[in-house]
N, C-alpha and C positions, 0 to 999 in steps of 0.2 A: 686772373679774375679778381679784381680788388675786393668784391663783396664776399669772396670765399671765406676769408678769415672770420667773418661774422657768422657764417653758417657753421663753421668749426666751433666757434664760441657757443653756439646753441647746442651742439652735441656735447661739449664739455659741461655746459650748464645742466643738461639732462643727466649726465653721469654723476655730477655732484649732488643734484637734487635727489637722486636715488638714495644717497647716504642719509639725508634728512628723513626721507620717506620711511626707510627701514628702521632708523633710530626710533621714530615715533610709534612703531608698531606695538611695542610693549606697553607704552602709555595708553594707547587707544584700546587695548584689550586687557588692561590691568585687572579689572574686576573679575572677568572670566578666567584669567590665568590664576588669580588667587583662589578661586573656587575649585578649579580642576586640578591644580598642582598642590593645593593645600598650603599656600604660602601667604605671607603678610606683606605689609607695605615696605618693611625693611628689605625683604627679598626682591620686591619690585625695584627698589632703589639699587640693589646690587646688579640686577639685570640691565638697568639703564647705565650704570657706571661701567659695567663690563664692556660696553660698546666703545667707550672712549679710552679705556685703560691701555689697549695695545699701542696707542700712539707714542707712548713714552719709549718703547723699545723697538718699534717697527719703523718709524719714520726715517731714521738715519740709514739703517741697512737698506731700506727701499731706495733711498737716494743713491747709495753706492751701486746698487744693481742698475738703476736707470742711467748712471754715468757711462755705462758700457754700450749705450746706444739702443737699449731695448725698452724705452719708456712706454711705447705703445703696447707691447706685449705685457709689460708690467701692469698697465692700466686694465687690460683685458683680464689678466689673472686676478686683479683686485675685484672686479665686477663678478667674476666666477665665484670667488670666495663669498661675496655677499649673497649670491643666489644659493649657494650651498648652505650658507647659514640660515636663510629663510626656510629652505626645505627641512633642515635639521630641526629647527624650531617647530615646524609643523608636526613633527613626530615626537616632540619632547614629552616625556612622561614624568620627569622629576626636575628639581631645581638644578642639580649638578649638570645634567645633560644640556639644559637650557643655557646655563652660564657658559659652557664650552662653545655652544653654537653662537652665542652673542660675541664672544671673544674672537671667533673666526670671522664673523661679519664685520666687527670693528677693525680688525687687521686689514681686511679688504677695503674698508672705507678709508682708512688712513692712506693706503697706497693710491686709491683713486683720487683723493683730495690733493695729494702731493703731485701726482702726475698731471692733473688738470691745471694746477697753478703753474707748473713748469712749462706746459705746452702753451698756455696763454702768453707767458713771457717770450716764448719762441716765435709766436705768430704776430705779436703786436709790438710796434716800435715805441720809442719814448714818448711820442706825441699822443698815442692812444692807450698807453698801458694802464693809466689810472682809471679811465672809463671802462676798459675791458675787465680789469680786476674788480671794479665795483659791481659790474653785472655778474661776474662769477661768484662774488661774495653773497649775492642774494639767493643763490641756488639752494644752499643747504636749508636756510629757514623757509624758503618757498616750498621745498619738498616736505618739510615737517608740518607746515601750516595747511598745505593741501591734503596731507595724510589725515589730519585730525578729523574733518567731517567725513571723508571717504571711508576711512578705516572704522570709524565709529558705526557708520551705517552697515558696513560689511560684518562687523562683530555682532551687531544686534540681529542681522538677518541670517547669517550663515555660521557664526561662531568664530572663536579666536584662531582656529586653524586656517580659516580662509584669509584672515588678516595677514598671517605670515606668508601665505601664498601670494598675496597681493604685492608684498615686498619683492618676492622672487620675480614676478612678472615685470615690475618696474625695472629691476636690475637687468633682466634679459633684454628688454627694449633699449635701455641705455647702452648695453653692451653692443647691440647691433649698430646703433648710431656711432658709438665710439670706434668700432672696427673700421668704419669708412673714412676716418680722418687720415689725410695724407701726412707725410713728413714735411716739416717746415723747410722751405727752400734754403734758408741760410745755414741749415745744419749739415748740408752736404759735405762741406770742408771740415766742420767742427767735429763730425761724428768720430773720426779716427783719433781726434785729439782729446776725447773725453777723459777727464782726470778723476781718479779715485781719491784725491787729496786736494783740499782747497789751499790756495796760496796763503801764506801766513798773514799777509796784510788784509785778506778778505774775511778771515775768521771772526774777528771782533765785530765789525759792522753787521755781519749776518746774524750773529748772536744777539746783538742789541736790538735789531729789527724784530727778531723772533720774540724777545721779551716784550717789546712794545705791542706787538700783535696779541700776545697772551694777556697783557694787562688790559687792553681794550675789550677783548672778548670775555675775560673773567668779570670785568665790571658789568658787562651786559647780563651775564648769567646770574650774578648776584642780585642785580636789580629785578630781573624777571622772577627770581625765586623768592626774594624777601620783600618786595613791594606789597604784594597782597596781604601778608600777615601784619605788616606795619599799618596799612590802611585800616584793617579790621581793629587793630589795637587803638587806632586814633578815632574810632567810632563809625567807620563805614561798614556796610553790610558785606558779607562775602561775595555776593553777586556783583555789587558795584565795584569792589576791589578787583575781582577777576576781569570784569569788563574793561576797566580802565587800563589794567596791565596789558590785556589783549590789544586794546587800541594803540598803546605805545609800541607794541611789537609790530603791528601792521604799519604804523607810521614810520618805524625804523626801516622796514623792508622797502617801503616806497622811497624813503630818503636816501638810501644807499646808492641806487643808480642815478637818481636826480642830483644828489650831491657830487657823485663821481663825474657827472657831465659838467657841473659848474667848476670843479677843480680842473678838469680837462681843459675847459675854455680859458681859465685863468692862468694855467701853467704854473701854479705855486702850491704844490702838494705839502711842502714842509710848513708853510704858513697856515694851511688849512688844518693840519694835524695839531699844531700848537693852539690855534684859536678855538677849534672845536672841542678839544679835550678840556680846556678851561671852562667853556660854556656848558658842556655836559656835566662836569663836576659841580658847577654852580647850580645847575638844574636839580641834581640829586640832593644837594644840601638844602635847597628850598623845599624839596619833597619831604625830606626828613623833618624839617621844621613845620610841616603841614601848611605851607604857604601856597595856596591855590594848587593842589595836587594835580589837577588836570593839565594846567598850563605847564607845570614843572615836568610832567611826563612827556608832553609834546616837545618841550625844549630839549629834553634829553634825547628823544628819538631823532629830532631834526639835526642835532649836533653830531650824533654817531654816524649819520649817513656819509658826509663828505670825507670822514677819516678813513673809512674801510678800504677803499681802493687805493688811497694815498699810502697807507701803511703797507699794504700788500705789495706795492710797487717799490718799496725801499730796497729790498735785496737786489732788484734788477739794476740798481745804480752801481753795484760793485761786482756783480757776477757776470763773467764772460759766458758765452753759450756753452762752452765745454764744461763749465763749473756749475751750471744751474741745477742739475739733478742732485748732486751732493750738497750744494748750497741750500736748496729748499728742504732737503732732508734734515740738515742742521737747524734751519729756521723752524720747521715744524716740531723738531724735538724739543727746542726751548719752549715753544708754545704749549705742547702737551704736558711738559713737566709743571709749568705754572698752572695749567687747568686742572691737573691732578692734585696739586698741593693746596691751591688757593681756596677751594670750597671747605677743606678741612680746617684751615686757619680761620676762615670767616665764621664757620660754625662754632669754633672754640671762643671767638670773640663774642658771639651772640650769647653763649652760655655764661660768660663772665659778666657781660653787661645786663643780661636778662631781658634783652629787647632786640627785635629784628632790625632796629635802626643801626646797630653796630655793623652789620654786614653792608648796609648801604653807605655808611660813613667810610668803611673800608673801600667800597666801590668808588666813591668820590676821590679818595686818596690815590687809588690806582690810576684814575684818569689824570689827576694832577701830576702824578709821577712821570707821565708820558712826556711832559715838557722838558725836564732835564735830560731824559733819555734821548729825545730827538736832538737836543743840542749836542749831546755827547756823540750821537751818530754823525752829525754834521762835522764835528771836529775830527772824528776818526776817518770820515770820508775824505776830508781834505788831505789827511796824512796818507791815505790809500792812493789818492790820485797823484800825490807827489812821488810816491814810491813806484808808480807804474813805469816811468821812463827808465829808472834804474834796473828794474826787473827785466825790461825788454832788452837792455844792453847786455845783461848777464846771459840771457837766453841766446842772444846773437853770438856772444863770445864763445859759448859752449857748443 
């Protein structure tokens, strides 16, 4: 059934959206958590960061486990960890317990995100992979943005405990949908050949693509974090600054699938990454210079869209089906390292410069750095493709 893969994509979308929904739960209930647990904003930041921290150490081992043919069971286990995390948060009485619960949920989220990306690569061929990855990429921010009004209402009506339970419900619903996903047909022969080690020629292009993915996402995080204070410093009211940033976020969410479709139709993902990264960097610099901030925000959001699915599809150019689980584990490890270190470096730059514009200039530099990284990926890809016949001969001889 040709349309089945799109139904499967919807189930994977729901699973990954559950990650964003649960991540947002602390932010939605921040004021109530601060009152009940006796914590401040620094501790709220710790709870937010604790959800992303496990990616640095969990992604690659999860890829190794998935390489043994058990990615579906691994995804279910990840969603179970997310549900357990929400239940534990519901019963949290102090910061330490809440931090442990968030780390558990974050570990589950890393596993689910990795498995979902790998399964999209299994179900969609080269003609549709950019569009499918673009749709998948919108799931995390979609879950977070949907969570904001829903969880705020729940918090005001029923308290923060109910907010945590809402994350459990979403995770369980996503688990039920995920459990119904069949195995990809082309994996029947590859299952027994799953490798726990990537071929040497594949390591570098996968790592480069992971750094590219991290650079793009870190640039977005820095923009959404530091754009409002910069606008306030430039004379805007906090309400206007927050509204304009929110508009840019929604515009980006819409632009990701729309841009993915355009890249899918053009069939030129590398060109899209290069052009859009430069346009997005230029939009950020115009924003820093206070040149029509609204237009600059919309340019940034529109340029990010076509890149997302194109960057996520890069590893599929070098990963064989048997290598995808380990390959995406390495890909996400590079991504999470950059996401963990990047905000600290950006914050230090802001302290040195004494202005939030420092982080946004760094964001523009990250986007511009994607151009040489993509060119390096192309050069390594050519070397990889040239090495394939030689490796095939060696396997045949052995």
